[in-house]
Backbone as a chain_set.jsonl record, in Angstrom:
{"seq": "MLPEPECANERLPSVIDLTLSELDFGSVAPGAANESNSMPALHPHDCLLHVLDKCEEFPGQGAELIEVGLKSWIPTSRYLAVQVLKQWTREMWTENLTKTLNASIKCESNQKLREHME", "coords": {"N": [[9.706, -6.161, -3.652], [9.142, -3.858, -1.224], [9.519, -0.4, -1.17], [11.346, 1.065, 1.382], [9.337, 3.007, 4.415], [10.486, 5.901, 4.354], [10.411, 6.073, 1.643], [7.99, 4.823, 1.087], [5.831, 5.738, 1.324], [4.945, 7.148, -1.023], [5.119, 6.183, -3.124], [3.437, 3.414, -2.155], [0.468, 3.575, -3.001], [0.632, 2.975, -6.1], [1.68, 0.76, -6.546], [-0.869, 0.191, -4.985], [-2.243, 0.347, -6.8], [-1.156, -1.354, -8.822], [-1.518, -4.51, -7.792], [-3.832, -4.496, -8.02], [-4.67, -4.997, -10.369], [-3.108, -7.043, -11.452], [-4.04, -8.943, -9.602], [-5.7, -12.704, -9.533], [-8.934, -11.927, -8.908], [-10.67, -13.557, -7.867], [-9.716, -16.305, -7.562], [-8.711, -15.149, -5.37], [-10.017, -14.524, -3.342], [-12.598, -15.85, -2.296], [-13.585, -16.435, -0.552], [-14.12, -17.037, 3.186], [-12.352, -19.936, 3.796], [-10.32, -22.352, 6.461], [-7.874, -22.996, 4.884], [-4.603, -24.06, 4.129], [-1.112, -22.206, 3.938], [0.313, -23.72, 2.937], [-0.503, -24.568, 0.784], [-0.854, -25.751, -3.099], [0.543, -23.01, -5.653], [0.403, -20.28, -4.69], [1.213, -17.298, -5.149], [-0.586, -15.408, -6.052], [-1.127, -14.814, -3.534], [0.455, -14.636, -2.344], [2.094, -12.343, -2.267], [-0.234, -10.507, -1.681], [0.261, -10.611, 1.047], [1.534, -9.393, 1.168], [1.963, -7.291, 0.695], [-0.711, -6.104, 1.892], [0.623, -6.124, 4.277], [2.547, -3.758, 4.852], [0.243, -1.926, 4.597], [0.09, -1.778, 6.58], [1.742, 0.253, 8.313], [1.084, 3.036, 6.169], [-1.467, 4.03, 7.022], [-5.223, 4.257, 6.257], [-4.629, 3.236, 2.999], [-5.283, 1.9, 0.934], [-7.787, -0.015, 0.513], [-9.313, -1.554, -1.11], [-7.342, -3.54, -1.14], [-7.473, -4.409, 1.577], [-10.734, -5.46, 1.35], [-10.21, -7.569, -0.005], [-8.433, -9.896, 1.282], [-10.159, -9.544, 4.023], [-11.326, -11.654, 2.454], [-10.651, -13.76, 1.535], [-8.985, -16.737, 1.596], [-7.575, -18.421, 3.186], [-6.47, -18.215, 5.801], [-4.483, -17.224, 6.883], [-4.548, -14.716, 5.403], [-6.695, -13.166, 5.831], [-6.309, -12.966, 8.906], [-4.735, -10.497, 8.225], [-5.404, -8.994, 7.39], [-7.219, -7.771, 8.313], [-5.766, -6.752, 10.947], [-4.739, -4.958, 9.155], [-6.871, -3.011, 9.289], [-6.903, -2.483, 12.143], [-5.39, -0.67, 12.511], [-5.933, 1.414, 11.215], [-8.261, 4.295, 11.885], [-11.872, 4.1, 12.597], [-12.935, 6.063, 11.202], [-10.765, 6.09, 8.46], [-12.062, 3.752, 7.276], [-13.547, 3.051, 4.338], [-17.303, 2.105, 2.843], [-18.095, -0.035, 2.403], [-15.949, -1.263, 2.711], [-15.814, -1.726, 5.785], [-19.029, -3.128, 5.043], [-17.638, -5.681, 4.0], [-16.519, -6.815, 6.04], [-18.514, -6.749, 8.121], [-19.863, -8.808, 6.531], [-17.588, -10.668, 6.226], [-17.448, -11.104, 9.237], [-19.839, -12.959, 9.852], [-19.503, -15.211, 8.423], [-17.138, -16.351, 8.527], [-15.342, -19.695, 10.171], [-13.137, -19.619, 11.817], [-13.234, -19.714, 14.984], [-11.457, -17.987, 16.677], [-9.816, -16.312, 15.52], [-12.555, -15.138, 13.832], [-14.0, -13.601, 16.583], [-11.518, -12.097, 17.189], [-12.583, -10.81, 14.51], [-14.156, -9.647, 15.074]], "CA": [[9.452, -5.701, -2.054], [8.138, -2.322, -1.227], [10.154, 0.753, -0.944], [11.764, 1.604, 3.154], [8.503, 4.023, 4.684], [10.023, 7.359, 4.341], [10.003, 6.875, 0.353], [6.981, 3.646, 0.384], [4.262, 6.695, 0.83], [4.772, 7.936, -1.704], [5.226, 4.545, -4.178], [1.985, 2.861, -2.504], [-1.122, 3.556, -3.818], [1.796, 2.522, -7.513], [1.977, -0.152, -5.743], [-1.334, -1.39, -4.796], [-2.887, -0.466, -7.657], [-0.47, -2.801, -9.865], [-1.112, -4.521, -6.851], [-5.051, -4.806, -7.987], [-4.732, -4.784, -11.955], [-3.035, -8.417, -11.612], [-4.067, -10.514, -8.523], [-6.143, -12.582, -9.448], [-8.876, -11.589, -7.295], [-12.12, -14.675, -8.726], [-8.869, -17.088, -5.855], [-7.84, -14.938, -3.901], [-11.025, -14.325, -2.758], [-13.698, -16.645, -2.855], [-14.974, -17.203, 0.678], [-13.41, -17.82, 4.03], [-12.031, -21.457, 4.367], [-9.497, -22.321, 7.019], [-6.905, -23.64, 4.54], [-3.059, -23.228, 4.59], [-0.559, -21.374, 3.102], [1.189, -24.501, 1.967], [-1.589, -24.713, -1.094], [-0.019, -24.461, -4.075], [0.241, -21.941, -6.884], [-0.193, -18.705, -3.996], [2.459, -16.634, -6.316], [-1.425, -14.017, -5.685], [-2.313, -14.6, -2.086], [1.852, -14.163, -1.207], [1.282, -10.577, -2.693], [-1.285, -9.721, -1.323], [0.491, -10.373, 1.953], [3.452, -8.737, 1.329], [1.351, -5.249, 0.219], [-1.39, -6.393, 2.928], [1.636, -6.643, 5.716], [3.06, -2.227, 4.087], [-1.118, -1.404, 4.237], [-0.125, -1.562, 8.373], [2.476, 1.361, 7.998], [0.101, 3.661, 6.077], [-3.281, 3.771, 7.392], [-6.188, 4.619, 5.06], [-4.326, 3.178, 2.12], [-5.309, -0.149, -0.164], [-8.865, -0.9, 1.012], [-9.015, -2.521, -1.307], [-6.372, -4.909, -0.32], [-8.429, -5.137, 2.716], [-11.306, -5.862, 1.12], [-10.168, -9.052, -0.568], [-8.064, -9.806, 2.333], [-11.26, -10.674, 4.478], [-12.222, -12.818, 1.962], [-9.453, -15.004, 1.409], [-9.783, -19.107, 1.796], [-6.35, -17.95, 3.262], [-6.545, -17.521, 6.991], [-3.791, -15.394, 8.196], [-4.994, -13.442, 5.099], [-8.292, -13.042, 6.663], [-5.683, -12.781, 10.029], [-3.409, -9.678, 8.611], [-6.276, -8.307, 6.486], [-7.901, -7.313, 10.445], [-4.864, -5.872, 11.902], [-4.421, -3.284, 9.217], [-7.467, -2.125, 10.469], [-6.828, -2.355, 13.595], [-4.369, 0.687, 12.576], [-6.774, 2.57, 11.604], [-9.542, 4.502, 12.719], [-12.951, 4.018, 11.579], [-13.055, 7.398, 9.615], [-10.645, 5.852, 7.134], [-12.935, 3.051, 6.886], [-15.141, 2.727, 3.241], [-18.761, 2.448, 3.545], [-17.76, -1.493, 1.273], [-14.327, -2.478, 3.805], [-17.413, -2.19, 6.241], [-19.637, -4.054, 4.422], [-17.01, -6.503, 3.766], [-15.745, -6.866, 6.892], [-19.612, -7.443, 9.082], [-20.128, -10.05, 6.323], [-16.632, -12.148, 6.813], [-17.54, -11.759, 10.316], [-20.831, -13.409, 10.076], [-19.173, -16.573, 7.416], [-15.689, -17.078, 9.505], [-15.52, -20.339, 9.788], [-12.629, -20.142, 12.451], [-13.873, -18.6, 15.819], [-10.353, -17.385, 16.681], [-9.743, -15.729, 13.826], [-14.179, -13.969, 13.574], [-13.382, -13.079, 17.536], [-9.866, -11.06, 16.287], [-12.453, -9.69, 14.073], [-15.096, -8.311, 15.768]], "C": [[9.458, -4.576, -2.219], [9.885, -1.984, -0.248], [10.387, 0.983, 0.999], [10.919, 2.133, 3.334], [9.213, 5.499, 4.42], [9.937, 7.673, 2.451], [7.768, 5.862, -0.357], [6.168, 4.468, 0.385], [3.734, 7.163, 0.069], [4.682, 7.393, -3.459], [3.608, 3.323, -3.716], [0.441, 2.578, -2.93], [0.011, 3.458, -5.555], [1.238, 1.548, -6.919], [0.728, -0.61, -5.311], [-2.219, -1.226, -5.961], [-2.292, -1.246, -8.892], [-0.956, -4.328, -9.245], [-3.202, -5.69, -7.755], [-5.399, -5.291, -9.71], [-3.874, -5.922, -12.047], [-3.035, -9.548, -10.456], [-6.223, -10.399, -9.903], [-7.751, -13.399, -8.538], [-10.57, -13.17, -7.144], [-10.727, -16.223, -6.803], [-8.651, -16.265, -5.099], [-8.855, -14.361, -3.132], [-12.431, -14.828, -2.638], [-14.116, -16.929, -1.754], [-13.89, -17.337, 2.134], [-13.536, -19.636, 4.227], [-10.895, -21.756, 5.705], [-7.955, -23.846, 6.224], [-4.816, -22.877, 5.432], [-2.605, -22.653, 3.598], [-0.244, -22.917, 2.337], [0.322, -24.817, 1.127], [-0.456, -24.331, -2.22], [0.116, -24.084, -5.291], [0.141, -20.416, -5.931], [0.565, -17.545, -4.513], [1.12, -15.395, -6.015], [-1.571, -14.099, -4.938], [-0.786, -14.175, -1.479], [1.683, -12.575, -1.771], [0.488, -9.799, -1.518], [-0.967, -9.855, 0.135], [1.163, -9.761, 1.572], [2.684, -7.355, 1.529], [0.76, -5.462, 1.673], [0.031, -5.352, 4.284], [2.08, -4.417, 5.858], [1.963, -1.991, 4.302], [-0.416, -0.752, 5.933], [0.574, -0.35, 8.27], [2.265, 2.321, 8.156], [-1.365, 3.946, 6.325], [-4.282, 4.846, 6.628], [-5.9, 4.532, 3.357], [-4.7, 1.16, 2.092], [-6.734, -0.452, 0.912], [-9.53, -1.738, 0.735], [-8.677, -4.057, -1.323], [-7.296, -5.266, 0.417], [-9.507, -6.138, 2.548], [-10.852, -7.671, 0.98], [-9.32, -9.879, -0.02], [-8.594, -10.803, 3.235], [-11.483, -11.05, 4.003], [-11.789, -13.994, 1.353], [-10.048, -16.093, 1.607], [-8.536, -18.959, 2.701], [-6.559, -17.479, 4.513], [-5.475, -16.342, 7.493], [-3.741, -13.769, 7.139], [-6.028, -12.276, 5.336], [-7.396, -11.828, 8.085], [-5.26, -11.176, 9.733], [-4.487, -8.101, 8.422], [-6.596, -6.669, 7.811], [-7.177, -6.22, 11.295], [-4.685, -4.778, 11.116], [-5.18, -2.705, 9.765], [-7.812, -1.434, 11.274], [-5.939, -0.917, 14.089], [-4.786, 2.019, 12.169], [-8.056, 2.907, 11.777], [-10.643, 4.685, 12.135], [-13.723, 4.85, 10.565], [-12.344, 6.634, 8.63], [-11.239, 4.567, 6.628], [-14.027, 3.362, 5.222], [-16.248, 2.077, 3.612], [-18.573, 0.552, 2.985], [-16.168, -2.422, 2.275], [-15.818, -2.175, 4.438], [-18.357, -3.416, 6.329], [-18.719, -5.632, 4.851], [-16.698, -7.332, 4.706], [-17.201, -6.984, 7.831], [-19.763, -9.123, 8.678], [-19.403, -11.283, 6.32], [-16.513, -12.402, 8.754], [-19.119, -12.835, 10.589], [-20.533, -15.186, 9.255], [-17.609, -17.14, 8.082], [-16.273, -18.083, 10.423], [-14.664, -20.348, 11.983], [-12.871, -18.913, 13.088], [-13.034, -18.012, 16.63], [-10.647, -16.004, 15.893], [-11.697, -14.653, 13.67], [-13.756, -13.712, 14.894], [-11.867, -12.155, 17.73], [-11.412, -10.114, 14.909], [-13.795, -8.66, 13.775], [-14.333, -7.236, 17.083]], "O": [[9.759, -4.106, -3.316], [10.696, -2.521, 0.507], [9.393, 1.025, 1.724], [10.706, 2.457, 2.165], [8.375, 6.386, 4.256], [9.626, 8.733, 1.907], [6.948, 6.024, -1.261], [5.392, 4.316, -0.558], [2.578, 7.583, 0.026], [4.347, 7.944, -4.508], [2.938, 2.671, -4.517], [-0.331, 1.632, -3.08], [-0.258, 4.517, -6.123], [0.013, 1.628, -6.817], [0.742, -1.825, -5.115], [-2.918, -2.171, -6.328], [-2.989, -1.679, -9.809], [-0.849, -5.302, -9.99], [-3.507, -6.874, -7.891], [-6.416, -5.909, -10.027], [-3.693, -5.976, -13.263], [-2.38, -10.586, -10.354], [-7.023, -9.624, -10.426], [-7.9, -14.472, -7.954], [-11.216, -13.383, -6.118], [-11.011, -16.639, -5.68], [-8.342, -16.609, -3.958], [-8.503, -13.648, -2.193], [-13.365, -14.08, -2.927], [-15.072, -17.704, -1.713], [-12.78, -17.817, 1.907], [-14.464, -20.331, 4.641], [-10.547, -20.589, 5.89], [-7.434, -24.871, 6.664], [-4.269, -22.144, 6.256], [-3.214, -22.469, 2.544], [-0.623, -23.111, 1.182], [0.738, -25.829, 0.564], [0.341, -23.403, -2.357], [-0.223, -24.902, -6.146], [-0.217, -19.423, -6.563], [0.197, -16.567, -3.862], [1.605, -14.304, -5.716], [-2.553, -13.384, -4.736], [-0.677, -13.546, -0.426], [0.815, -11.858, -1.273], [0.679, -8.824, -0.79], [-1.811, -9.272, 0.816], [1.655, -9.54, 2.679], [2.873, -6.542, 2.435], [1.45, -5.125, 2.636], [0.044, -4.243, 4.818], [1.861, -3.852, 6.929], [2.313, -0.816, 4.413], [-0.451, 0.419, 6.311], [-0.302, 0.485, 8.042], [2.554, 2.981, 9.154], [-2.223, 4.014, 5.445], [-4.055, 6.047, 6.486], [-6.468, 5.239, 2.525], [-4.541, 0.079, 2.659], [-6.612, -1.064, 1.973], [-10.184, -2.518, 1.427], [-9.264, -5.133, -1.436], [-7.987, -6.255, 0.172], [-9.555, -7.226, 3.121], [-11.14, -8.633, 1.693], [-9.203, -10.89, -0.713], [-8.254, -11.964, 3.461], [-12.497, -11.539, 4.5], [-12.395, -14.925, 0.823], [-11.235, -16.388, 1.753], [-8.578, -20.071, 3.227], [-6.859, -16.286, 4.563], [-5.52, -15.264, 8.085], [-3.374, -12.623, 7.394], [-6.104, -11.066, 5.119], [-7.586, -10.629, 8.29], [-5.342, -10.427, 10.707], [-4.477, -6.956, 8.874], [-6.358, -5.475, 7.993], [-7.595, -5.287, 11.982], [-4.491, -3.687, 11.653], [-4.857, -1.905, 10.643], [-8.506, -0.427, 11.414], [-5.79, -0.339, 15.166], [-4.4, 3.153, 12.455], [-8.953, 2.066, 11.832], [-10.639, 5.397, 11.131], [-14.557, 4.654, 9.681], [-13.09, 6.318, 7.703], [-10.909, 4.259, 5.482], [-15.147, 3.869, 5.262], [-16.248, 1.463, 4.678], [-19.389, -0.081, 3.655], [-15.695, -3.554, 2.375], [-16.842, -2.333, 3.773], [-18.485, -4.3, 7.176], [-19.038, -6.443, 5.72], [-16.562, -8.528, 4.445], [-16.779, -7.682, 8.752], [-19.798, -10.132, 9.382], [-19.85, -12.429, 6.366], [-15.921, -13.266, 9.4], [-19.253, -13.382, 11.684], [-21.248, -16.156, 9.508], [-17.192, -18.296, 8.003], [-17.202, -17.875, 11.202], [-15.211, -20.784, 12.995], [-12.865, -17.761, 12.654], [-13.604, -17.366, 17.51], [-11.471, -15.092, 15.825], [-11.688, -13.456, 13.381], [-12.58, -13.409, 14.692], [-11.537, -11.677, 18.815], [-11.203, -8.968, 14.514], [-14.213, -7.758, 13.049], [-14.977, -6.307, 17.571]]}, "num_chains": 1, "name": "protein.A"}
């Protein structure tokens, strides 16, 4: 769990780096699907969700994790990644993040989620 916001701003970059180094990106971000969070062995997904949740409080931090969230096979991860982006100004988005979002919109199979992404 991340520290409270007054300390988290200093520690979030370290948490993001640790998450990026520890997540199995192949299993977390293989592409969109309509799977639920009830699948076994969701530890990397749980980590991603917790860190993404905190990134919403710190605009501009965690772009790489948002990209992973957008590519996740779990709709909740994709939804949360978009929620984080909605807290950021467009100027905070990296070029890769914009490309990933556009690609995610094109391949999103969940109509409501696709609309949320647009």
